[in-house]
C-alpha positions as CSV (number, residue, x, y, z in Angstrom):
1,M,-20.4,34.6,45.9
2,R,-17.0,33.6,44.4
3,N,-15.5,36.9,45.3
4,K,-14.5,35.5,48.7
5,I,-12.6,32.4,47.5
6,T,-9.6,31.7,45.4
7,I,-7.3,28.8,44.4
8,R,-3.8,28.4,46.0
9,K,-1.4,25.6,46.8
10,S,-3.0,23.4,49.4
11,K,-1.5,23.1,52.9
12,I,-2.0,19.3,52.5
13,Q,1.2,17.7,51.4
14,G,0.8,16.2,47.9
15,A,-2.7,17.6,47.4
16,G,-1.8,20.2,44.8
17,R,-4.3,23.0,44.8
18,G,-7.1,23.9,47.2
19,V,-9.8,26.5,47.8
20,F,-9.0,29.4,50.2
21,A,-11.0,32.2,51.7
22,T,-9.9,35.7,50.6
23,D,-12.0,37.3,53.3
24,D,-13.8,36.2,56.4
25,I,-16.8,34.0,55.6
26,K,-19.7,33.5,58.0
27,K,-21.4,30.2,58.9
28,G,-24.2,29.5,56.4
29,E,-22.7,31.7,53.7
30,V,-22.8,30.3,50.2
31,L,-19.3,30.0,48.8
32,E,-20.3,29.2,45.2
33,I,-22.9,27.5,43.1
34,C,-21.4,25.4,40.3
35,P,-22.8,23.8,37.2
36,V,-22.1,20.0,36.8
37,L,-21.3,17.8,33.8
38,I,-22.7,14.3,34.2
39,F,-20.8,11.4,32.6
40,N,-22.4,8.1,31.6
41,K,-21.1,4.7,32.7
42,K,-18.9,4.3,29.7
43,D,-17.3,7.7,30.1
44,T,-17.0,7.1,33.8
45,S,-15.0,3.9,33.2
46,H,-12.4,5.9,31.2
47,I,-12.4,8.7,33.7
48,M,-11.6,6.2,36.6
49,D,-8.5,5.1,34.6
50,S,-7.3,8.7,34.2
51,S,-6.0,11.5,36.3
52,L,-9.5,13.0,36.3
53,N,-10.5,10.3,38.8
54,D,-9.4,12.6,41.6
55,Y,-11.7,15.4,40.5
56,V,-15.1,13.7,39.9
57,Y,-18.0,13.0,42.3
58,A,-20.0,9.8,42.3
59,Y,-23.4,10.2,40.9
60,D,-26.2,7.7,40.1
61,K,-26.0,4.2,38.7
62,G,-22.3,4.1,38.1
63,Q,-22.2,7.6,36.6
64,T,-19.9,10.5,37.8
65,M,-20.1,14.3,37.8
66,F,-17.5,16.8,37.1
67,V,-18.2,20.0,39.1
68,L,-17.2,23.2,37.3
69,G,-16.1,26.4,39.0
70,Y,-13.8,25.5,41.9
71,G,-16.1,22.6,42.8
72,S,-13.6,19.8,42.0
73,L,-10.7,21.5,43.8
74,Y,-12.0,21.5,47.4
75,N,-9.9,19.1,49.5
76,H,-11.1,16.6,52.1
77,S,-11.0,16.9,55.9
78,N,-12.6,14.8,58.6
79,T,-13.4,18.1,60.2
80,P,-14.7,20.1,57.2
81,N,-15.6,23.8,57.4
82,A,-17.9,23.6,54.4
83,K,-20.4,21.2,52.8
84,Y,-21.9,20.6,49.4
85,E,-25.2,19.6,48.1
86,L,-26.6,18.8,44.7
87,L,-29.4,21.2,43.8
88,V,-32.1,19.3,42.0
89,E,-35.1,21.2,40.8
90,P,-38.1,19.2,39.4
91,D,-38.7,21.6,36.5
92,R,-35.0,21.6,35.4
93,A,-33.3,19.1,33.2
94,E,-30.9,16.7,35.0
95,K,-27.9,18.0,33.0
96,D,-28.7,21.5,34.4
97,N,-28.4,20.5,38.1
98,E,-25.9,22.5,40.2
99,F,-23.7,22.0,43.3
100,C,-23.9,24.5,46.1
101,F,-20.9,24.9,48.5
102,T,-21.8,26.4,51.9
103,A,-19.7,27.3,55.0
104,I,-20.8,25.2,58.0
105,K,-18.7,27.2,60.4
106,P,-16.9,30.6,60.3
107,I,-13.9,30.5,57.9
108,R,-11.1,33.1,58.4
109,K,-9.4,35.0,55.6
110,N,-6.5,32.8,54.1
111,E,-7.9,29.6,55.7
112,E,-8.2,26.6,53.4
113,I,-11.8,25.5,52.8
114,Y,-12.4,21.7,53.3
115,I,-15.4,19.5,52.6
116,S,-15.9,15.8,53.6
117,Y,-15.7,13.3,50.8
118,G,-17.4,10.8,53.1
119,T,-16.2,7.6,54.5
120,D,-17.1,5.6,51.3
121,H,-14.6,7.6,49.3
122,F,-11.6,6.1,51.1
123,S,-12.7,2.4,51.1
């Protein structure tokens, strides 16, 4: 999985780092599966007042998640080439959930990989 992606300076001005393909990636190919850390509401309020705010995902009931691996470094695009989904399994503890990043179109070697943060993220 992760052998086809790496971290480099993003092509988006001011974005810092981004995730890039190191080889051609096919539509439907899994880019990586990442463990998550779930933060309660109290911790979330501290995170939102820190530089970590740009790296967490909204979760449930005012909680946030930090996605390990490269998961918190994918940049946003209105025309993404990848998607993410939270993998929830009924027999697994909530803290053991994972994020799966998948290509939604072919991605060429050296191309930056983008996901959509959704319209709510920017409101």
